[in-house]
C-alpha positions as CSV (number, residue, x, y, z in Angstrom):
1,X,-84.1,64.0,-25.3
2,X,-82.2,61.6,-27.8
3,X,-82.8,58.2,-29.1
4,X,-81.0,55.9,-30.5
5,X,-82.3,52.6,-32.6
6,X,-79.8,50.0,-31.9
7,X,-78.5,48.2,-35.1
8,X,-76.5,45.2,-36.1
9,X,-73.4,46.7,-36.1
10,X,-74.1,48.2,-32.3
11,X,-75.8,45.5,-31.1
12,X,-73.5,43.8,-28.4
13,X,-71.7,45.9,-27.0
14,X,-71.8,47.7,-23.5
15,X,-73.6,50.3,-23.0
16,X,-71.4,52.9,-21.6
17,X,-69.0,51.6,-23.8
18,X,-71.7,52.8,-27.3
19,X,-72.2,56.1,-25.7
20,X,-68.7,56.7,-25.2
21,X,-68.9,56.0,-29.1
22,X,-71.7,57.5,-29.9
23,X,-71.9,60.9,-27.5
24,X,-68.0,61.3,-27.3
25,X,-68.3,65.0,-26.3
26,X,-69.9,63.5,-22.9
27,X,-66.9,63.1,-20.0
28,X,-67.1,59.8,-18.8
29,X,-67.6,60.8,-15.3
30,X,-71.1,62.3,-16.1
31,X,-71.8,59.1,-18.8
32,X,-72.1,57.0,-15.0
33,X,-74.2,59.6,-13.1
34,X,-76.6,60.5,-15.9
35,X,-76.6,56.2,-15.9
36,X,-77.1,56.1,-11.9
37,X,-79.4,59.1,-12.4
38,X,-82.0,57.5,-14.6
39,X,-81.4,59.8,-17.4
40,X,-80.4,57.4,-19.8
41,X,-82.7,54.1,-20.1
42,X,-82.6,51.1,-21.7
43,X,-86.5,50.9,-23.7
44,X,-87.2,53.3,-21.1
45,X,-86.3,51.9,-18.2
46,X,-83.3,52.2,-15.5
47,X,-80.0,50.7,-17.1
48,X,-76.8,48.7,-16.1
49,X,-73.1,50.3,-17.5
50,X,-72.8,46.7,-18.0
51,X,-75.8,45.4,-20.0
52,X,-75.6,44.4,-23.4
53,X,-77.4,46.1,-26.5
54,X,-78.8,44.2,-28.5
55,X,-80.1,44.8,-32.1
56,X,-84.1,47.5,-32.4
57,X,-83.4,48.1,-28.6
58,X,-83.9,52.5,-27.7
59,X,-81.2,53.5,-26.0
60,X,-83.2,57.3,-24.1
61,X,-80.3,60.0,-23.6
62,X,-82.3,63.1,-21.0
63,X,-78.9,65.2,-21.9
64,X,-78.1,68.7,-22.9
65,X,-78.0,69.0,-25.8
66,X,-74.3,70.9,-26.4
67,X,-73.2,66.6,-25.6
68,X,-74.0,66.1,-29.4
69,X,-72.4,67.1,-31.9
70,X,-73.5,68.7,-35.1
71,X,-74.3,65.5,-37.7
72,X,-71.6,66.3,-40.5
73,X,-73.0,66.7,-44.0
74,X,-68.9,66.6,-45.2
75,X,-66.4,63.4,-44.0
76,X,-62.8,64.4,-44.7
77,X,-63.3,60.5,-46.4
78,X,-64.4,61.3,-49.4
79,X,-60.6,63.3,-49.6
80,X,-59.3,60.2,-49.8
81,X,-57.9,58.0,-52.8
82,X,-60.1,56.6,-54.5
83,X,-57.0,54.3,-55.5
84,X,-57.6,50.3,-54.1
85,X,-56.1,47.2,-55.8
86,X,-59.4,44.7,-54.5
87,X,-58.5,41.1,-54.2
88,X,-61.2,39.8,-53.1
89,X,-64.6,41.5,-51.9
90,X,-68.3,40.2,-50.4
91,X,-70.8,41.8,-48.2
92,X,-68.6,41.0,-44.9
93,X,-65.1,42.2,-45.7
94,X,-63.0,43.1,-48.8
95,X,-58.5,42.3,-48.8
96,X,-56.8,44.2,-50.3
97,X,-53.3,44.6,-52.0
98,X,-51.9,48.8,-50.2
99,X,-48.9,49.1,-51.6
100,X,-45.6,50.6,-50.0
101,X,-45.9,53.8,-49.0
102,X,-49.2,54.2,-48.0
103,X,-50.2,54.5,-44.5
104,X,-53.0,52.7,-43.1
105,X,-54.0,54.6,-40.5
106,X,-53.9,58.7,-40.1
107,X,-50.6,60.0,-38.4
108,X,-49.5,62.8,-37.6
109,X,-48.3,63.7,-41.0
110,X,-51.3,62.2,-42.6
111,X,-54.5,62.3,-42.0
112,X,-56.9,62.1,-45.4
113,X,-55.1,59.6,-47.6
114,X,-54.8,56.5,-46.0
115,X,-55.9,52.6,-46.8
116,X,-58.5,52.4,-44.3
117,X,-60.4,56.2,-45.6
118,X,-60.2,55.3,-49.2
119,X,-62.4,51.8,-48.4
120,X,-64.5,54.2,-46.2
121,X,-64.5,56.0,-49.6
122,X,-65.1,52.9,-51.6
123,X,-67.8,51.8,-49.7
124,X,-70.1,55.1,-49.0
125,X,-70.2,55.4,-52.9
126,X,-70.9,51.7,-53.4
127,X,-73.9,52.3,-50.8
128,X,-72.4,50.3,-48.2
129,X,-71.5,52.7,-45.7
130,X,-74.1,55.4,-43.9
131,X,-71.5,57.2,-41.3
132,X,-75.7,59.2,-41.0
133,X,-77.1,55.2,-40.1
134,X,-74.1,54.6,-37.8
135,X,-74.1,55.4,-33.8
136,X,-70.3,53.8,-33.3
137,X,-69.1,51.6,-36.2
138,X,-66.8,52.4,-39.5
139,X,-65.0,50.2,-41.5
140,X,-62.2,49.0,-40.0
141,X,-58.8,47.6,-40.9
142,X,-58.3,44.0,-39.1
143,X,-54.4,44.2,-39.7
144,X,-52.4,46.8,-40.5
145,X,-48.9,46.7,-42.7
146,X,-45.6,49.6,-42.3
147,X,-46.3,52.3,-45.0
148,X,-42.9,51.0,-46.6
149,X,-44.6,47.7,-47.1
150,X,-46.9,46.5,-48.9
151,X,-49.4,43.5,-49.5
152,X,-52.8,42.0,-47.4
153,X,-55.2,43.6,-45.7
154,X,-58.2,42.3,-44.4
155,X,-61.2,45.3,-44.2
156,X,-64.3,44.4,-42.5
157,X,-67.5,45.9,-43.3
158,X,-70.0,45.2,-40.3
159,X,-69.4,44.6,-36.7
160,X,-69.6,40.8,-36.1
161,X,-67.1,40.5,-39.4
162,X,-64.4,43.1,-37.6
163,X,-65.3,40.3,-34.8
164,X,-64.9,37.6,-36.0
165,X,-61.7,38.7,-37.8
166,X,-60.2,40.4,-34.4
167,X,-60.7,36.7,-33.0
168,X,-59.1,34.6,-35.8
169,X,-56.3,36.5,-35.9
170,X,-55.6,36.5,-32.1
171,X,-56.1,32.6,-32.1
172,X,-53.8,32.9,-35.2
173,X,-56.0,31.2,-37.2
174,X,-55.5,33.5,-40.3
175,X,-52.3,32.3,-41.8
176,X,-49.8,35.2,-43.3
177,X,-47.5,34.3,-45.8
178,X,-44.3,37.2,-47.1
179,X,-42.2,37.0,-49.8
180,X,-38.7,38.8,-49.0
181,X,-35.6,39.9,-50.3
182,X,-32.6,39.3,-47.7
183,X,-29.1,39.6,-48.6
184,X,-26.7,36.3,-48.5
185,X,-27.6,33.4,-47.8
186,X,-29.6,32.6,-44.0
187,X,-28.0,29.8,-43.1
188,X,-30.4,27.0,-44.7
189,X,-32.6,26.5,-47.5
190,X,-35.1,25.9,-44.8
191,X,-35.4,26.4,-41.3
192,X,-38.0,26.9,-38.5
193,X,-36.1,29.6,-36.4
194,X,-37.3,30.5,-32.4
195,X,-35.4,33.4,-30.6
196,X,-36.6,35.8,-28.3
197,X,-37.2,39.5,-28.2
198,X,-37.5,42.8,-26.6
199,X,-39.0,45.9,-27.9
200,X,-37.7,49.6,-26.9
201,X,-40.8,51.4,-27.5
202,X,-38.7,55.2,-27.9
203,X,-36.5,53.4,-30.7
204,X,-38.9,51.6,-32.4
205,X,-37.0,49.2,-31.9
206,X,-36.9,44.9,-31.2
207,X,-33.9,43.3,-29.6
208,X,-33.7,39.5,-30.8
209,X,-32.2,36.8,-28.0
210,X,-31.4,33.2,-28.0
211,X,-32.1,32.3,-24.8
212,X,-34.8,33.8,-22.9
213,X,-34.3,36.9,-21.1
214,X,-36.2,39.0,-18.9
215,X,-39.4,40.4,-20.4
216,X,-38.5,38.7,-23.3
217,X,-41.5,37.4,-25.6
218,X,-40.8,34.1,-27.7
219,X,-41.1,34.7,-31.4
220,X,-41.2,31.8,-34.1
221,X,-40.0,32.1,-38.0
222,X,-40.6,29.4,-40.6
223,X,-38.9,30.0,-43.9
224,X,-37.4,28.7,-47.6
225,X,-35.5,30.0,-49.9
226,X,-36.7,30.2,-53.4
227,X,-34.3,31.4,-54.7
228,X,-30.3,32.8,-54.6
229,X,-28.0,34.3,-57.1
230,X,-25.8,37.4,-57.7
231,X,-25.4,37.7,-53.9
232,X,-29.4,38.0,-52.9
233,X,-31.9,35.8,-52.0
234,X,-35.8,35.0,-52.2
235,X,-37.7,34.0,-50.0
236,X,-41.0,33.2,-48.4
237,X,-41.6,33.5,-44.8
238,X,-44.3,32.1,-42.1
239,X,-45.2,34.3,-39.2
240,X,-46.1,31.0,-36.5
241,X,-45.9,33.6,-33.6
242,X,-46.5,38.2,-34.5
243,X,-44.1,40.6,-33.0
244,X,-42.8,43.1,-34.1
245,X,-40.9,43.8,-36.7
246,X,-40.9,40.7,-36.5
247,X,-39.4,39.2,-40.0
248,X,-36.6,42.0,-40.4
249,X,-35.7,41.5,-37.1
250,X,-35.1,38.0,-37.1
251,X,-33.6,37.2,-40.5
252,X,-31.0,40.0,-39.6
253,X,-30.4,38.5,-36.4
254,X,-29.1,34.8,-38.7
255,X,-27.4,36.7,-40.6
256,X,-30.0,37.2,-43.8
257,X,-31.0,41.2,-43.5
258,X,-33.6,42.7,-45.4
259,X,-32.8,44.4,-48.8
260,X,-33.7,47.9,-48.1
261,X,-34.1,48.0,-44.4
262,X,-31.5,50.4,-42.3
263,X,-32.6,49.8,-39.2
264,X,-31.6,46.4,-38.7
265,X,-29.4,45.4,-41.8
266,X,-26.5,48.3,-42.8
267,X,-27.0,51.0,-45.5
268,X,-23.5,50.5,-46.5
269,X,-24.5,47.1,-47.3
270,X,-28.0,48.0,-48.7
271,X,-25.5,50.3,-50.9
272,X,-24.3,47.5,-53.0
273,X,-27.5,46.7,-54.5
274,X,-28.7,50.3,-55.5
275,X,-29.3,51.6,-52.5
276,X,-32.7,50.5,-51.5
277,X,-34.6,52.9,-48.9
278,X,-37.4,50.8,-48.6
279,X,-37.2,46.8,-47.3
280,X,-38.0,44.3,-49.8
281,X,-41.3,42.6,-47.8
282,X,-44.5,41.7,-49.3
283,X,-47.5,39.9,-47.5
284,X,-48.7,38.1,-49.7
285,X,-51.0,35.3,-49.1
286,X,-53.0,34.9,-46.6
287,X,-54.6,31.6,-45.6
288,X,-58.3,31.4,-43.2
289,X,-56.7,28.5,-41.2
290,X,-60.0,28.3,-39.0
291,X,-59.8,25.3,-36.3
292,X,-63.1,26.8,-34.8
293,X,-66.3,27.9,-35.7
294,X,-66.0,31.4,-37.8
295,X,-70.1,32.5,-37.4
296,X,-71.2,34.2,-40.5
297,X,-67.7,33.9,-42.2
298,X,-67.6,30.4,-41.9
299,X,-67.9,29.8,-45.7
300,X,-64.2,31.4,-45.6
301,X,-62.9,28.1,-44.0
302,X,-59.5,26.9,-46.1
303,X,-60.1,30.0,-48.5
304,X,-56.4,31.5,-49.4
305,X,-56.5,34.9,-51.3
306,X,-53.2,35.4,-53.0
307,X,-51.1,39.0,-54.0
308,X,-50.0,37.5,-58.2
309,X,-47.8,41.0,-58.3
310,X,-44.9,41.0,-56.2
311,X,-42.2,42.8,-58.6
312,X,-39.3,42.5,-57.0
313,X,-40.3,38.5,-56.6
314,X,-40.9,38.5,-61.2
315,X,-37.3,37.9,-63.3
316,X,-35.5,37.8,-59.6
317,X,-32.9,39.2,-59.3
318,X,-32.5,41.4,-62.7
319,X,-35.3,43.0,-61.2
320,X,-34.3,44.5,-58.6
321,X,-30.4,44.7,-60.0
322,X,-32.1,47.2,-62.5
323,X,-34.1,49.0,-61.7
324,X,-33.4,52.6,-60.7
């Protein structure tokens, strides 16, 4: 028999969801069977699959030891790099300036050194994250940015902050502002663009339409041209919807593709400005624009965090044209 005492990061979850995370070797079919057979109890009594856990609850599992993975003495995230550019930190969250080239999450090509594993290492070494004390929670990223894009990423330190931030992001109460460099100049100095997009999952590419199309989703993008010189324009962009590759696809659709973007622009056009292989896009400002209650994060309402050093925005456009 093994017991789990529910802490605040585990609270609020359904019994079956918690066990799936805490005992990943237990097949789903056996999980539901053992609940029916009362081999899984909550506070010493029979429990329902859908019961919600509260801090201080004790979950007892009368199941074979083979389903419990041995506790790790070392952790993969301790092999991650230590470099983190922290723009803001408190007891609930971090705002990080992710640099171009760093993955947000592990993938098949890079498992160890990513933004989230660096965050976990940082918090572990600070004493704010103890995997042995957590049955189902680990610090997590609220948003992610592509490897070839830089900018602000939010990381939650606890489950309640993660839940609130995920909902605020979904409800568009966290505003993200971007800087980008486009080839040429957009049609207007400032505009709010509305279009429709579909995504080809196999190619990981979207197609943009001016009018509604079957299966297409609406996307709305607001931009302002800050400077134009030598065939390039520096723009500030705000996403009013959150679609795949939205800025890249939408700006290219109006004739102003991002510099360095070979997917929605052209390599021939990029070659005229140095042949960059990374798109010039940076999520440089995040605003907590809460319009509804944010629970323990209400203190963030109205707060704006800015990444000050966006290299391509400094000495525009000469810094770009002379960089090697």
